[in-house]
N, C-alpha and C positions, 0 to 999 in steps of 0.2 A: 163862213160865219158860224159861230158856236151858239147853239140854243140849249142851255142847261136844262130848262124846263122840259123840252122834248126828250133830252137824253134820259132824264129821270123817269119820264113816262113810258119810255121804250119797253117793249115786251120781248124784243129779240136783240141780240148783239149787233146785227147789221143795222137795225133801226137806231140804236144808240150811237154807233159810229157815224151814221149819216147825219144825226143831229149835231155831232161835233164837227161836221164839215168834211168827213172822210177820215181814213186812217192817217194819223199824224206820222211824220218821219221819226225814225228811231234816234235816240240820243244816248250817248255814253255818260252824260252828266246827270242821269237819273239812276238812283240806286234803289233796287227792289230786293228785299229779303223775305223769303218765305220757305217753308220746308219743301223738299222734293216730294215727300210722301206725307200725307196727312192721315192719321189714324182716325180722326174725328172730323168730318167735314163741317160740323156745326161750329167748331171753334178753331179756325186756322189763323195763327198769328202772322201778321204782316207788318213790315216796317218799310217806309218809303221816304226818301229824301231827294231833294233836287238842288243841284249846284248851278242850275240855269239862272242867269240874272233876271231879276224882277219876276220871280215866280208868283203867280196870283192864286192858282188853284191846282190841287192834285185830285184827280178822279181815279178811283179804283173800279175796274170793270172785270167781269167774269163772263167768258163766252158761253158757258153752259148753264148759267143761272136763269130762272124764269124772269127775273128783273136784273138785267146785266150790270147796272150801276150799283155797286155795293156800298160805296162811300164817296164823299166829296169833302175836301178840306180847303178852306180859303185862308190866305195869308196876307196881312197888311204889310205895307212897305216897311223894310228894315227888320222883318221877322225871318228867322231861320225856317226854311221850308222842309219840315220834318213831321212825320205822322207815324204813330204805331197804334195798331188796333187789331181786332180779330174780325174775320169775315166768315160767312157761311158759303160753302160750296155744295152745289147739288150733286156733282159728279166730278170725275177727273176732267181736267181741261186746262185752259190757259188763263192766267191772270194778267191783265193789261193795266198799265198805269199811264194816264194821259196828264201831262203837265201843261197848264196854260200860262203863258208869259206875254209880255208886251209884243214879242216877236211872233206869237202864234202858239200852236200846239206841238208838243213833242211827246214821244212815247217810249216805253220799254215793255217787255213782257217775259213771263216765265211759265213753263208748263208745271202742273202739279198733279200728282196722282192721289186720289182719295180711295182708301182701302175700306172694305166692308168688315166690320168687326175687328179691325186692327191687324188683319192678315193681308199682306201684300201679295 
């Protein structure tokens, strides 16, 4: 069972994943675009889209952030499940995307390196 309120209140990545009902299975129908190296962890561009039928929500989580849920986007029926934003990363780590559909949760992830002062 997914508890979005607990996920947002989580202070660790494992707490956030537990609130979502555990680590969702990976899906190739979720597209995640972000740079491999971010020179500025305060402004990391990210684009997410879901080709999964009946996508309800897209959650962006960062395993190294003090508050792991970075963003959540909800989509009404008949809407393209696409989001583009900027997130803040505390350190190098992994960005996870969890997509909630009528069939449950699905995920994808990518590692990202945050450089100090723009030097990798």
